[in-house]
C-alpha positions as CSV (number, residue, x, y, z in Angstrom):
1,M,-23.4,6.2,12.9
2,F,-20.1,7.3,13.1
3,S,-19.2,9.9,15.9
4,L,-17.4,13.2,14.8
5,Q,-14.3,11.9,16.8
6,S,-14.1,8.5,14.9
7,T,-14.8,10.4,11.4
8,T,-12.2,12.9,12.2
9,K,-9.6,10.3,13.2
10,L,-10.6,8.3,9.9
11,L,-10.2,11.2,7.8
12,A,-6.9,12.0,9.3
13,T,-5.6,8.5,8.9
14,L,-6.8,8.4,5.2
15,S,-5.0,11.8,4.7
16,L,-1.6,10.4,6.1
17,A,-2.1,7.4,3.7
18,C,-2.3,9.6,0.8
19,L,0.7,11.4,2.0
20,F,3.1,8.9,3.3
21,L,4.5,8.3,0.2
22,A,4.9,11.7,-1.0
23,P,8.6,12.6,-0.9
24,S,9.8,15.0,1.5
25,A,11.6,18.3,0.3
26,D,15.1,16.6,0.9
27,A,13.9,13.5,-0.9
28,Q,12.5,15.3,-4.1
29,T,16.3,16.2,-4.7
30,K,17.8,12.9,-4.0
31,K,16.7,10.1,-6.2
32,L,16.2,6.8,-4.9
33,S,18.7,4.3,-5.7
34,D,17.7,0.5,-7.0
35,P,18.2,-1.2,-3.7
36,E,15.9,1.8,-2.1
37,I,13.3,1.3,-4.7
38,A,13.4,-2.6,-4.2
39,S,12.9,-2.0,-0.5
40,V,10.0,0.4,-1.0
41,A,8.5,-2.0,-3.4
42,V,8.6,-5.0,-1.1
43,T,7.7,-2.9,2.2
44,A,4.6,-1.3,0.1
45,N,3.5,-5.0,-0.9
46,Q,4.0,-6.6,2.4
47,I,1.9,-3.7,4.1
48,D,-1.1,-4.6,1.8
49,V,-0.8,-8.3,2.6
50,N,-0.7,-7.4,6.5
51,Y,-4.0,-5.2,6.1
52,G,-5.4,-8.1,4.3
53,K,-4.7,-10.4,6.8
54,I,-6.3,-8.1,9.5
55,A,-9.5,-7.9,7.3
56,L,-9.7,-11.8,7.2
57,K,-9.5,-11.9,10.9
58,K,-12.0,-9.1,11.6
59,S,-14.6,-9.0,8.8
60,K,-17.5,-11.2,8.3
61,N,-18.4,-9.2,4.8
62,A,-18.1,-11.5,2.0
63,E,-16.9,-8.8,-0.3
64,I,-14.3,-7.4,2.2
65,R,-13.0,-10.9,2.8
66,K,-12.8,-11.7,-0.9
67,F,-10.9,-8.5,-1.7
68,A,-8.6,-9.3,1.2
69,E,-7.7,-12.7,0.0
70,T,-6.8,-11.0,-3.5
71,M,-4.7,-8.5,-2.1
72,I,-2.8,-11.3,0.1
73,R,-2.5,-13.4,-3.1
74,D,-1.5,-10.7,-5.5
75,H,0.8,-8.8,-3.3
76,E,2.7,-11.9,-2.0
77,G,3.2,-12.5,-5.8
78,V,4.6,-9.4,-6.4
79,I,6.8,-9.7,-3.4
80,K,8.2,-13.1,-4.8
81,Q,8.9,-11.5,-8.1
82,A,10.7,-8.7,-6.4
83,V,12.7,-10.9,-4.3
84,A,13.7,-13.2,-7.2
85,L,14.8,-10.2,-9.2
86,A,16.7,-8.8,-6.4
87,T,18.6,-12.0,-5.9
88,K,19.3,-12.5,-9.8
89,L,20.7,-9.1,-9.8
90,H,22.7,-9.2,-6.5
91,V,20.8,-6.2,-4.9
92,T,19.8,-6.1,-1.3
93,P,16.9,-4.0,-0.6
94,L,18.0,-0.7,1.4
95,S,15.7,1.0,3.9
96,N,15.4,4.6,3.3
97,D,13.0,7.5,4.2
98,M,10.1,6.4,2.0
99,T,10.2,2.8,3.5
100,K,10.5,4.3,7.1
101,S,7.3,6.3,6.3
102,L,5.4,3.5,5.1
103,L,6.1,1.5,8.1
104,A,5.1,4.4,10.2
105,G,2.0,4.8,8.5
106,E,1.5,0.9,8.7
107,K,1.6,1.1,12.3
108,K,-1.0,3.8,12.7
109,T,-3.5,2.4,10.0
110,T,-3.1,-1.0,11.8
111,K,-3.8,0.4,15.2
112,M,-6.9,2.2,13.5
113,L,-8.2,-1.0,11.8
114,N,-7.7,-3.0,14.9
115,G,-9.7,-0.5,17.0
116,K,-12.7,-0.9,14.9
117,S,-15.3,-4.0,14.4
118,G,-18.3,-4.9,12.3
119,K,-19.4,-2.2,9.8
120,A,-17.3,0.4,10.9
121,F,-14.0,-1.9,10.2
122,D,-15.4,-2.8,6.9
123,K,-15.7,0.8,5.8
124,A,-12.4,1.8,7.2
125,Y,-10.8,-1.1,5.6
126,A,-12.3,-0.3,2.1
127,E,-11.5,3.4,2.6
128,N,-7.9,2.8,3.4
129,E,-7.5,0.3,0.7
130,A,-8.5,3.0,-1.9
131,A,-6.5,5.7,-0.6
132,Y,-3.3,3.3,-0.1
133,H,-3.6,2.0,-3.9
134,D,-4.0,5.9,-4.9
135,A,-0.7,6.8,-3.1
136,V,1.2,3.6,-4.1
137,I,0.4,4.2,-7.8
138,S,1.2,7.7,-7.6
139,A,4.7,7.2,-6.0
140,I,5.3,4.3,-8.7
141,K,4.5,6.7,-11.5
142,T,6.0,9.8,-10.2
143,T,9.3,8.4,-7.9
144,L,10.0,4.8,-8.3
145,I,9.8,4.2,-12.0
146,P,11.5,7.8,-13.0
147,D,14.3,7.0,-10.5
148,C,14.8,3.6,-11.3
149,Q,18.1,2.7,-13.1
150,N,17.9,-0.9,-13.9
151,A,15.7,-2.1,-17.0
152,E,14.7,-5.3,-15.4
153,L,13.4,-3.5,-12.1
154,K,11.8,-0.9,-14.2
155,E,10.1,-3.5,-16.1
156,L,8.7,-5.2,-12.9
157,L,7.3,-2.0,-11.6
158,N,5.7,-1.3,-15.1
159,S,4.3,-4.8,-15.1
160,V,2.6,-4.5,-11.9
161,M,0.8,-1.2,-12.7
162,P,-2.2,-2.7,-14.5
163,V,-2.7,-5.1,-11.3
164,L,-2.4,-2.1,-8.9
165,A,-4.9,-0.1,-11.1
166,H,-7.3,-2.9,-11.0
167,H,-6.8,-3.1,-7.1
168,Q,-7.5,0.5,-7.0
169,H,-10.7,0.5,-9.0
170,M,-12.0,-2.4,-6.8
171,A,-11.2,-0.7,-3.7
172,H,-12.8,2.7,-4.8
173,E,-16.0,0.7,-5.7
174,M,-15.9,-1.2,-2.4
175,A,-15.5,1.9,-0.5
176,A,-18.3,3.4,-2.1
177,N,-20.6,0.7,-1.1
178,F,-19.8,2.1,2.4
179,K,-20.7,5.7,1.9
């Protein structure tokens, strides 16, 4: 059973995961440039690779491990596509407030995940993956794609949406198993 303190901490972390991609009031009026979008895309994918690696170290649950392996493989593939496109277009990803927010959220979530073990870890990882994919998909739909100017970058963002939606579905199903 989870203590009130650990449940509250987990809910706060998941709330942050849902909010970390929401643009600030300033960011809502300032569109992201294509180099900034590239930075967000690469960073968001790398964070999920990192979470998957934590899961492989900490979990013995076959479903969690299989999902983590899928996240690592798929998100590393997207990173390779994004880097290849950025290289082709001579675009250097540019850090921005959204990238910084992603990295701050990763730091907190990594600390939370590393502080858990066993079934508590598996539950926290599954719930984080569901919330993370919800937030990433929302940001892609509402910010990254609308702000994107380059047709090839926009095409890449659109092309990964079905994979992300599949990850989202799998993550929510997995999280439901830990309720």
